[in-house]
DRENDO-1510 file (C-alpha; in Angstrom, 1 decimal, always signed):
<recs>
REC; n; res; u; v; w
REC; 1; MET; +165.2; +16.1; +200.6 .
REC; 2; LYS; +166.6; +13.1; +202.1 .
REC; 3; ILE; +167.3; +15.2; +205.0 .
REC; 4; LYS; +164.2; +15.8; +205.4 .
REC; 5; ILE; +162.4; +12.4; +205.2 .
REC; 6; ILE; +164.7; +12.0; +208.1 .
REC; 7; LEU; +163.9; +14.6; +209.9 .
REC; 8; ILE; +160.2; +13.9; +209.9 .
REC; 9; LEU; +161.0; +9.6; +210.3 .
REC; 10; ILE; +162.2; +11.4; +213.4 .
REC; 11; VAL; +159.1; +12.9; +214.9 .
REC; 12; LEU; +157.2; +9.9; +213.8 .
REC; 13; LEU; +159.7; +8.6; +216.0 .
REC; 14; ILE; +159.4; +10.4; +219.0 .
REC; 15; LEU; +155.9; +10.8; +218.7 .
REC; 16; LEU; +155.2; +7.1; +218.5 .
REC; 17; PHE; +157.6; +6.5; +221.7 .
REC; 18; LEU; +155.7; +9.3; +223.4 .
REC; 19; TYR; +152.7; +7.0; +222.6 .
REC; 20; LEU; +153.6; +4.3; +223.1 .
REC; 21; TYR; +155.2; +5.5; +226.7 .
REC; 22; ASN; +151.2; +6.8; +227.7 .
REC; 23; GLN; +149.6; +3.9; +226.8 .
REC; 24; LYS; +151.6; +2.3; +229.5 .
REC; 25; GLU; +149.4; +0.3; +231.8 .
REC; 26; THR; +151.5; +0.7; +234.8 .
REC; 27; PHE; +154.8; +2.8; +236.2 .
REC; 28; THR; +157.9; +1.1; +237.1 .
REC; 29; VAL; +159.3; +1.6; +240.6 .
REC; 30; LYS; +162.3; +3.9; +239.7 .
REC; 31; GLU; +159.4; +6.3; +237.4 .
REC; 32; LYS; +157.0; +6.3; +240.0 .
REC; 33; GLN; +159.7; +7.6; +242.7 .
REC; 34; THR; +160.6; +9.9; +240.3 .
REC; 35; GLU; +157.6; +11.6; +239.4 .
REC; 36; TYR; +156.8; +11.7; +243.3 .
REC; 37; GLU; +160.1; +13.4; +243.7 .
REC; 38; LYS; +159.2; +15.7; +240.7 .
REC; 39; LEU; +156.0; +16.7; +243.5 .
REC; 40; MET; +157.7; +17.0; +246.3 .
REC; 41; ASP; +160.2; +19.5; +244.9 .
REC; 42; ASN; +157.2; +21.9; +245.1 .
REC; 43; PHE; +155.6; +20.7; +248.4 .
REC; 44; TYR; +156.3; +24.7; +249.3 .
REC; 45; THR; +155.2; +25.9; +246.7 .
REC; 46; ILE; +152.2; +24.0; +247.8 .
REC; 47; PHE; +152.6; +25.0; +251.3 .
REC; 48; PRO; +154.1; +28.2; +251.5 .
REC; 49; SER; +154.0; +27.4; +255.3 .
REC; 50; ARG; +155.6; +24.8; +255.9 .
REC; 51; ASN; +152.5; +23.3; +257.6 .
REC; 52; ARG; +150.4; +20.0; +255.9 .
REC; 53; ASN; +147.7; +19.3; +258.1 .
REC; 54; CYS; +144.6; +18.8; +256.1 .
REC; 55; GLY; +146.2; +19.7; +252.8 .
REC; 56; GLY; +145.0; +16.9; +250.7 .
REC; 57; PRO; +142.7; +19.9; +248.8 .
REC; 58; GLN; +145.6; +21.9; +248.4 .
REC; 59; PHE; +148.1; +18.7; +247.0 .
REC; 60; PHE; +144.5; +18.3; +244.6 .
REC; 61; LYS; +144.2; +21.7; +243.3 .
REC; 62; TYR; +148.3; +21.7; +242.9 .
REC; 63; ILE; +147.7; +18.8; +240.9 .
REC; 64; VAL; +144.8; +19.5; +238.3 .
REC; 65; ASP; +146.9; +23.1; +237.3 .
REC; 66; LEU; +149.7; +20.9; +235.9 .
REC; 67; ASN; +147.6; +19.6; +233.2 .
REC; 68; LEU; +149.1; +15.9; +233.6 .
REC; 69; THR; +147.6; +13.0; +231.6 .
REC; 70; LYS; +145.0; +11.1; +232.7 .
REC; 71; LYS; +147.4; +7.8; +233.5 .
REC; 72; HIS; +149.8; +10.9; +235.6 .
REC; 73; PHE; +147.2; +12.7; +236.9 .
REC; 74; GLU; +145.8; +9.1; +238.2 .
REC; 75; LEU; +149.7; +8.5; +239.6 .
REC; 76; TYR; +149.9; +11.5; +241.1 .
REC; 77; ASN; +147.3; +11.5; +243.6 .
REC; 78; THR; +148.5; +8.4; +244.9 .
REC; 79; PHE; +150.9; +10.2; +246.4 .
REC; 80; TYR; +149.7; +12.1; +249.9 .
REC; 81; CYS; +146.9; +11.3; +252.4 .
REC; 82; GLY; +143.7; +13.6; +251.7 .
REC; 83; VAL; +143.2; +13.4; +255.3 .
REC; 84; SER; +146.7; +14.4; +256.9 .
REC; 85; GLY; +148.1; +16.5; +254.3 .
REC; 86; SER; +151.2; +13.7; +254.5 .
REC; 87; PRO; +153.4; +12.6; +251.5 .
REC; 88; ILE; +153.1; +8.7; +250.8 .
REC; 89; ASP; +156.4; +7.7; +249.5 .
REC; 90; PRO; +155.5; +5.3; +246.7 .
REC; 91; ASN; +157.9; +2.6; +248.0 .
REC; 92; ARG; +156.3; +2.2; +251.3 .
REC; 93; LYS; +154.2; -0.8; +252.4 .
REC; 94; LYS; +150.8; -1.0; +252.3 .
REC; 95; ILE; +150.4; +2.6; +251.2 .
REC; 96; TRP; +146.4; +2.0; +250.7 .
REC; 97; ASP; +143.3; +0.4; +251.5 .
REC; 98; TYR; +139.8; -0.6; +250.5 .
REC; 99; LEU; +136.4; +1.7; +251.8 .
REC; 100; VAL; +133.1; +1.9; +251.8 .
REC; 101; VAL; +131.9; +5.5; +251.7 .
REC; 102; LYS; +128.2; +6.8; +250.8 .
REC; 103; ASP; +127.7; +9.3; +248.2 .
REC; 104; LEU; +125.6; +12.2; +248.2 .
REC; 105; ASN; +122.3; +9.7; +247.6 .
REC; 106; GLY; +123.3; +7.5; +250.7 .
REC; 107; ASN; +124.5; +4.4; +248.5 .
REC; 108; ASP; +127.9; +2.9; +249.0 .
REC; 109; VAL; +130.3; +3.4; +247.1 .
REC; 110; ILE; +134.1; +0.7; +247.6 .
REC; 111; GLY; +137.1; +1.9; +246.1 .
REC; 112; LYS; +141.3; +2.5; +247.2 .
REC; 113; TYR; +142.2; +5.4; +249.7 .
REC; 114; TYR; +145.8; +6.0; +250.2 .
REC; 115; ARG; +146.6; +6.8; +253.0 .
REC; 116; CYS; +149.0; +7.6; +256.1 .
REC; 117; CYS; +147.8; +6.4; +258.8 .
REC; 118; TRP; +144.5; +4.2; +260.3 .
REC; 119; PRO; +142.8; +6.4; +261.4 .
REC; 120; CYS; +142.1; +7.8; +258.3 .
REC; 121; LEU; +140.3; +5.2; +256.8 .
REC; 122; CYS; +137.4; +5.4; +259.7 .
REC; 123; ASP; +137.1; +9.1; +259.5 .
REC; 124; VAL; +136.9; +8.8; +255.5 .
REC; 125; MET; +134.6; +6.5; +255.4 .
REC; 126; LYS; +132.5; +8.5; +258.5 .
REC; 127; TYR; +132.7; +12.3; +257.3 .
REC; 128; ALA; +133.3; +11.6; +253.8 .
REC; 129; ARG; +130.9; +11.9; +250.5 .
REC; 130; VAL; +131.6; +10.3; +246.9 .
REC; 131; ASP; +131.0; +13.0; +244.5 .
REC; 132; ASP; +132.0; +13.2; +240.4 .
REC; 133; TYR; +134.7; +15.7; +239.0 .
REC; 134; VAL; +135.4; +16.0; +235.3 .
REC; 135; ALA; +139.1; +16.4; +234.7 .
REC; 136; LYS; +140.2; +18.2; +232.0 .
REC; 137; LEU; +143.7; +16.6; +231.2 .
REC; 138; LYS; +146.4; +17.1; +227.9 .
REC; 139; ASP; +145.1; +13.7; +227.2 .
REC; 140; GLY; +141.3; +14.6; +227.4 .
REC; 141; GLU; +138.2; +14.8; +230.0 .
REC; 142; LYS; +137.3; +12.1; +232.3 .
REC; 143; THR; +135.5; +11.3; +235.4 .
REC; 144; TYR; +136.8; +10.2; +238.5 .
REC; 145; LYS; +134.9; +9.6; +241.5 .
REC; 146; VAL; +137.0; +11.5; +244.5 .
REC; 147; LEU; +136.2; +12.3; +247.8 .
REC; 148; THR; +134.2; +15.2; +249.2 .
REC; 149; ILE; +133.1; +17.8; +252.7 .
REC; 150; LYS; +131.6; +20.9; +252.6 .
REC; 151; ASP; +134.0; +24.2; +252.1 .
REC; 152; PRO; +135.2; +24.7; +255.9 .
REC; 153; CYS; +135.9; +28.3; +254.4 .
REC; 154; CYS; +132.4; +29.0; +254.7 .
REC; 155; ASN; +133.2; +29.9; +258.7 .
REC; 156; GLU; +137.2; +30.8; +258.4 .
REC; 157; THR; +137.0; +31.7; +262.1 .
REC; 158; LYS; +136.3; +27.8; +263.0 .
REC; 159; ILE; +139.4; +26.6; +260.9 .
REC; 160; PRO; +141.1; +24.8; +263.3 .
REC; 161; LYS; +144.6; +27.0; +264.5 .
REC; 162; GLU; +147.2; +24.2; +263.7 .
REC; 163; VAL; +145.5; +23.8; +260.2 .
REC; 164; GLU; +147.2; +26.4; +258.2 .
REC; 165; SER; +146.7; +25.7; +254.2 .
REC; 166; PHE; +143.7; +27.4; +253.4 .
REC; 167; THR; +143.4; +30.4; +251.6 .
REC; 168; CYS; +139.5; +31.8; +252.1 .
REC; 169; GLU; +137.9; +34.4; +249.7 .
REC; 170; ASN; +134.6; +35.2; +249.7 .
REC; 171; LYS; +133.7; +31.9; +251.8 .
REC; 172; GLN; +135.6; +29.6; +249.3 .
REC; 173; THR; +139.0; +28.1; +249.7 .
REC; 174; LYS; +140.9; +29.6; +247.0 .
REC; 175; ASN; +143.4; +27.0; +247.0 .
REC; 176; GLY; +141.0; +24.1; +246.4 .
REC; 177; ILE; +138.7; +22.8; +243.4 .
REC; 178; TYR; +135.5; +21.5; +243.3 .
REC; 179; SER; +132.9; +18.7; +242.9 .
REC; 180; LYS; +129.8; +18.3; +240.7 .
REC; 181; ASN; +127.9; +19.3; +243.5 .
REC; 182; LYS; +130.1; +22.6; +244.9 .
REC; 183; ARG; +131.8; +20.1; +247.5 .
REC; 184; LEU; +135.2; +20.5; +248.8 .
REC; 185; ILE; +137.6; +17.7; +246.6 .
REC; 186; PHE; +140.6; +16.3; +249.0 .
REC; 187; ALA; +141.7; +12.8; +247.6 .
REC; 188; VAL; +140.5; +11.1; +244.2 .
REC; 189; PHE; +139.2; +7.4; +244.9 .
REC; 190; HIS; +140.4; +5.2; +243.2 .
REC; 191; GLU; +138.9; +2.2; +241.2 .
REC; 192; PRO; +135.8; +3.1; +242.8 .
REC; 193; ILE; +133.5; +0.0; +242.2 .
REC; 194; LEU; +129.1; +1.0; +242.2 .
REC; 195; ASN; +126.7; -1.5; +243.8 .
REC; 196; PRO; +128.7; -3.5; +245.5 .
REC; 197; THR; +128.5; -7.3; +246.5 .
REC; 198; GLU; +128.5; -8.8; +249.4 .
REC; 199; GLN; +132.1; -10.5; +247.9 .
REC; 200; ASP; +132.7; -6.8; +247.6 .
REC; 201; TYR; +132.1; -6.0; +251.2 .
REC; 202; GLU; +134.1; -8.6; +252.2 .
REC; 203; LYS; +137.4; -6.0; +251.3 .
REC; 204; VAL; +136.7; -3.6; +254.1 .
REC; 205; LYS; +135.1; -5.7; +256.7 .
REC; 206; ASN; +138.8; -5.5; +258.6 .
REC; 207; GLN; +138.5; -1.8; +257.6 .
REC; 208; LEU; +135.4; -1.6; +259.4 .
REC; 209; ASP; +136.5; -3.9; +262.4 .
REC; 210; ILE; +139.2; -1.8; +263.6 .
REC; 211; CYS; +137.0; +1.4; +262.8 .
REC; 212; LYS; +134.7; +0.3; +264.6 .
REC; 213; ASP; +135.2; +2.1; +268.0 .
REC; 214; ARG; +136.1; +5.0; +266.7 .
REC; 215; MET; +133.3; +5.8; +264.2 .
REC; 216; ALA; +131.1; +4.7; +267.4 .
REC; 217; THR; +132.7; +7.9; +268.9 .
REC; 218; ALA; +131.4; +11.3; +268.8 .
REC; 219; PRO; +133.1; +14.1; +267.3 .
REC; 220; ASN; +134.0; +16.0; +270.4 .
REC; 221; ASP; +135.5; +12.9; +272.4 .
REC; 222; LEU; +138.0; +11.8; +269.7 .
REC; 223; GLN; +141.6; +12.8; +271.4 .
REC; 224; GLY; +144.3; +14.1; +269.0 .
REC; 225; GLY; +146.0; +13.1; +265.8 .
REC; 226; MET; +145.6; +15.0; +261.8 .
REC; 227; GLY; +142.3; +12.8; +261.8 .
REC; 228; ASP; +141.0; +14.6; +264.6 .
REC; 229; LEU; +141.5; +18.3; +263.0 .
REC; 230; PHE; +139.9; +16.5; +259.4 .
REC; 231; VAL; +136.8; +15.5; +261.0 .
REC; 232; LYS; +136.6; +18.8; +262.8 .
REC; 233; LEU; +137.2; +20.6; +259.7 .
REC; 234; SER; +134.8; +18.6; +257.8 .
REC; 235; LEU; +132.1; +19.5; +260.4 .
REC; 236; ILE; +132.0; +23.2; +260.3 .
REC; 237; CYS; +129.4; +23.8; +257.9 .
REC; 238; ASP; +128.2; +20.3; +258.3 .
REC; 239; SER; +128.2; +19.3; +261.6 .
REC; 240; GLN; +126.8; +16.3; +263.0 .
REC; 241; THR; +125.4; +18.0; +266.4 .
REC; 242; GLY; +123.7; +20.0; +263.8 .
REC; 243; GLY; +121.4; +19.8; +261.4 .
REC; 244; ASP; +122.0; +16.6; +259.9 .
REC; 245; ALA; +121.2; +14.6; +263.1 .
REC; 246; ASN; +119.0; +14.6; +265.8 .
REC; 247; THR; +121.2; +14.5; +269.0 .
REC; 248; GLU; +118.1; +13.3; +271.0 .
REC; 249; LEU; +117.5; +10.1; +268.9 .
REC; 250; LYS; +120.1; +7.1; +268.7 .
REC; 251; ASN; +120.2; +4.8; +265.3 .
REC; 252; ILE; +121.1; +1.1; +264.7 .
REC; 253; TYR; +124.5; +1.6; +265.2 .
REC; 254; GLY; +124.0; +3.5; +268.7 .
REC; 255; GLU; +124.9; +6.5; +266.7 .
REC; 256; PRO; +123.1; +10.2; +265.9 .
REC; 257; LEU; +119.5; +9.7; +263.8 .
REC; 258; GLN; +120.3; +10.9; +260.9 .
REC; 259; LYS; +117.9; +12.5; +258.6 .
REC; 260; CYS; +116.2; +10.3; +256.4 .
REC; 261; ARG; +115.3; +13.2; +253.8 .
REC; 262; LYS; +117.8; +14.1; +251.0 .
REC; 263; TYR; +115.8; +17.6; +249.9 .
REC; 264; ASN; +114.5; +19.9; +252.0 .
REC; 265; GLU; +111.8; +20.8; +249.9 .
REC; 266; ASP; +110.2; +16.8; +249.8 .
REC; 267; GLN; +107.4; +17.0; +252.1 .
REC; 268; ASN; +106.4; +13.0; +251.1 .
REC; 269; GLY; +108.2; +10.5; +253.1 .
REC; 270; SER; +106.6; +9.8; +255.9 .
REC; 271; TRP; +108.8; +11.5; +257.6 .
REC; 272; ASP; +108.4; +13.9; +260.9 .
REC; 273; GLN; +108.7; +18.1; +260.8 .
REC; 274; ASP; +112.4; +17.7; +260.5 .
REC; 275; GLY; +112.6; +14.8; +257.9 .
REC; 276; TYR; +113.7; +12.3; +260.5 .
REC; 277; CYS; +112.1; +8.3; +260.7 .
REC; 278; SER; +110.8; +9.5; +264.7 .
REC; 279; GLU; +108.3; +8.5; +267.1 .
REC; 280; LYS; +108.1; +12.3; +267.6 .
REC; 281; GLY; +106.2; +13.0; +264.1 .
REC; 282; GLY; +106.5; +10.1; +262.4 .
REC; 283; GLY; +104.5; +7.8; +263.9 .
REC; 284; VAL; +104.7; +3.9; +262.6 .
REC; 285; HIS; +107.4; +4.7; +259.6 .
REC; 286; GLN; +110.9; +3.9; +260.5 .
REC; 287; ILE; +112.2; +2.2; +257.8 .
REC; 288; CYS; +114.3; +4.5; +255.7 .
REC; 289; PHE; +114.4; +3.4; +252.6 .
REC; 290; ASP; +115.8; +4.3; +249.3 .
REC; 291; VAL; +113.9; +4.5; +246.3 .
REC; 292; THR; +114.8; +3.3; +243.0 .
REC; 293; ASP; +113.9; +2.3; +239.5 .
REC; 294; LYS; +114.4; -1.4; +241.0 .
REC; 295; ASN; +112.6; -1.4; +243.9 .
REC; 296; LYS; +109.7; +1.4; +242.9 .
REC; 297; ASN; +106.9; -1.0; +243.0 .
REC; 298; PHE; +107.3; -2.1; +246.6 .
REC; 299; SER; +103.4; -0.1; +247.1 .
REC; 300; SER; +101.6; -2.2; +245.2 .
REC; 301; ALA; +104.0; -5.5; +246.3 .
REC; 302; THR; +102.7; -4.4; +249.4 .
REC; 303; GLY; +99.0; -4.3; +249.0 .
REC; 304; GLN; +99.0; -0.8; +248.0 .
REC; 305; SER; +98.4; +2.0; +245.3 .
REC; 306; GLY; +101.5; +2.2; +242.6 .
REC; 307; TRP; +102.5; +5.9; +244.6 .
REC; 308; SER; +105.9; +4.4; +245.3 .
REC; 309; GLU; +106.6; +5.0; +241.4 .
REC; 310; GLU; +106.5; +8.2; +241.9 .
REC; 311; ARG; +109.4; +8.5; +244.5 .
REC; 312; VAL; +112.2; +7.3; +242.8 .
REC; 313; GLY; +115.2; +8.9; +243.3 .
REC; 314; LYS; +114.0; +10.1; +246.6 .
REC; 315; ASN; +114.0; +8.7; +250.1 .
REC; 316; HIS; +110.6; +7.3; +252.5 .
REC; 317; CYS; +110.2; +6.3; +256.0 .
REC; 318; MET; +108.4; +2.8; +255.4 .
REC; 319; CYS; +106.2; +0.8; +257.9 .
REC; 320; LEU; +108.2; -2.0; +259.3 .
REC; 321; GLY; +104.9; -4.0; +258.8 .
REC; 322; ALA; +105.2; -3.2; +254.5 .
REC; 323; TRP; +108.9; -3.5; +255.0 .
REC; 324; ALA; +108.1; -7.2; +256.3 .
REC; 325; LEU; +106.3; -8.3; +254.4 .
REC; 326; TYR; +108.4; -6.6; +250.8 .
REC; 327; LYS; +110.7; -8.8; +252.1 .
REC; 328; ALA; +109.4; -11.9; +253.1 .
REC; 329; ARG; +107.5; -12.1; +249.6 .
REC; 330; GLN; +111.1; -11.5; +248.1 .
REC; 331; ASP; +112.2; -14.6; +250.0 .
REC; 332; LYS; +109.6; -16.8; +248.9 .
REC; 333; ASP; +110.1; -15.7; +245.2 .
REC; 334; GLU; +106.4; -13.6; +245.0 .
REC; 335; ILE; +108.1; -11.0; +243.9 .
REC; 336; PRO; +111.9; -10.0; +242.2 .
REC; 337; PHE; +114.8; -10.2; +244.4 .
REC; 338; THR; +116.4; -6.2; +245.5 .
REC; 339; GLU; +119.0; -5.7; +248.3 .
REC; 340; ASN; +120.5; -2.3; +249.1 .
REC; 341; GLU; +117.8; -0.4; +250.0 .
REC; 342; LEU; +118.3; +1.3; +253.5 .
REC; 343; ASN; +119.9; +3.8; +254.1 .
REC; 344; CYS; +120.4; +2.5; +258.0 .
REC; 345; GLU; +121.7; +6.2; +259.9 .
REC; 346; ALA; +119.1; +6.9; +259.5 .
REC; 347; ILE; +116.6; +4.1; +260.7 .
REC; 348; PRO; +115.7; +4.2; +264.7 .
REC; 349; GLU; +117.0; +2.3; +267.4 .
REC; 350; MET; +113.6; +2.0; +268.7 .
REC; 351; SER; +112.8; -0.2; +265.3 .
REC; 352; LEU; +114.6; -3.0; +266.8 .
REC; 353; ASN; +112.5; -2.9; +270.0 .
REC; 354; GLU; +110.4; -5.4; +271.1 .
REC; 355; SER; +106.9; -3.3; +271.7 .
REC; 356; TYR; +107.9; -1.8; +268.3 .
REC; 357; VAL; +108.1; -5.2; +266.7 .
REC; 358; GLN; +105.1; -6.8; +267.9 .
REC; 359; ASN; +102.4; -3.8; +267.6 .
REC; 360; TRP; +103.5; -3.1; +263.6 .
REC; 361; ASN; +105.1; -5.7; +262.1 .
REC; 362; THR; +101.7; -6.9; +259.9 .
REC; 363; TRP; +100.5; -4.9; +257.2 .
REC; 364; ASN; +96.7; -3.9; +256.3 .
REC; 365; GLY; +96.0; -7.6; +256.9 .
REC; 366; ASN; +98.1; -8.3; +254.1 .
REC; 367; GLU; +100.7; -10.4; +256.2 .
REC; 368; LEU; +102.8; -14.0; +255.6 .
REC; 369; PRO; +103.7; -16.3; +258.4 .
REC; 370; ASP; +106.7; -15.1; +260.0 .
REC; 371; GLN; +107.0; -12.2; +257.9 .
REC; 372; VAL; +108.9; -10.7; +260.6 .
REC; 373; VAL; +111.5; -12.4; +260.7 .
REC; 374; ASN; +112.2; -11.8; +257.2 .
REC; 375; GLY; +112.2; -8.3; +257.4 .
REC; 376; VAL; +113.9; -7.7; +260.5 .
REC; 377; ASP; +116.6; -10.6; +259.5 .
REC; 378; ASN; +117.2; -8.4; +256.0 .
REC; 379; LEU; +117.2; -5.5; +258.0 .
REC; 380; VAL; +120.2; -6.2; +260.4 .
REC; 381; LYS; +122.1; -8.3; +257.5 .
REC; 382; GLN; +122.1; -5.1; +255.2 .
REC; 383; CYS; +123.0; -2.6; +257.8 .
REC; 384; TYR; +125.4; -4.7; +259.2 .
REC; 385; ASN; +127.4; -5.5; +256.3 .
REC; 386; LYS; +126.8; -2.1; +255.6 .
REC; 387; LYS; +129.0; -1.8; +258.9 .
REC; 388; PRO; +130.1; -4.2; +261.8 .
REC; 389; ASN; +128.8; -2.9; +265.3 .
REC; 390; GLU; +128.1; -4.3; +267.8 .
REC; 391; TYR; +125.4; -2.0; +269.5 .
REC; 392; LEU; +123.4; -3.2; +266.0 .
REC; 393; LYS; +124.0; -7.1; +267.0 .
REC; 394; LYS; +122.8; -6.3; +270.8 .
REC; 395; LYS; +119.8; -5.5; +269.9 .
REC; 396; TYR; +119.0; -7.8; +267.3 .
REC; 397; ASP; +120.0; -10.9; +270.3 .
REC; 398; THR; +118.2; -8.8; +272.0 .
REC; 399; LEU; +114.7; -9.5; +269.9 .
REC; 400; ARG; +115.6; -12.8; +268.5 .
REC; 401; THR; +115.5; -14.2; +272.0 .
REC; 402; SER; +111.9; -11.8; +273.0 .
REC; 403; TYR; +110.6; -14.2; +270.0 .
REC; 404; GLY; +112.1; -17.4; +271.0 .
REC; 405; ASN; +115.4; -17.2; +269.9 .
REC; 406; TRP; +115.6; -17.2; +266.3 .
REC; 407; GLU; +118.0; -18.3; +264.2 .
REC; 408; SER; +120.5; -15.7; +263.9 .
REC; 409; VAL; +122.0; -14.3; +260.2 .
REC; 410; LEU; +124.8; -13.2; +261.3 .
</recs>
């Protein structure tokens, strides 16, 4: 009887030890190295051809299949660069950076990305999208923010010959995992910050500065490196020179104008027939505005009916006059303050031309003194904070000078 009790106590002590070990918030340096080596011992199982180029999706799939605890799952997903597929030794210095990446609704998410080299940062910020993934792990389920691209196996023939890690079957990546919205996951976005504040954007300012030239470079003009392969891979089914961008018009960053329309079936956003806020069909409506519960009253706040309340969750091409009045009334504390309403990549550069501003800086006679300054300043400040950009700054400086050189907000 005593022996049985002793055995039970031993088992309970072991279980308690395992529980307490699993509750530990951090790993020691030695523990991290041990787990890293365990994963790398299986490198050729993950990559039978020994070619790990762009192998983030394959690393992620292998780690999911290990059925780890949440703590170990998160640790293992710091051991590789999702863009290049390069292993990341945890003993290396400076292995992560904060990045700002858009989700599928065009909202900014700031988080930690584990990387091998700096060009990866730029390519993730420009070409990836954040989505959700519900991981079913050894100690329960947890929803993670993940970095995704459209599955390149939709057109296997276009996968670069230098990339050998993808196994395509029925136009899908067999050795990959999909996010909530059926996009291919290539990495975990660690410690995500939703609805980032101005202080949060300071964490990514340096990355945006060093990336501004690369992010302004067209995909076909990139030269060399793993990031270039990743860009080609990510654009096979989501080409910025195809259905998602207008190559004839530039946005306020000097890049191809992106669509404002989120959903193909949405025909009520005051855009042109292809979903762009452009002069070609959208007339005066140039400001791509993301309608949320916080700003759904913008139509009534600018002297219109309350129709914008029916646009929650969708984008809308707004007139500069209505936008300027909306922000002027906020600056005068007449209506509640809102922020981060704009989809800047979908705002054409012509919206900061003097001729456009002079013609459309008022709205149905409901203007306030100097509201154009409020409108332009708020537009530029929002978009520059999201992506510091010399093209945008020059457009703004030229416009300010034409109006008597009003004080810059940058």
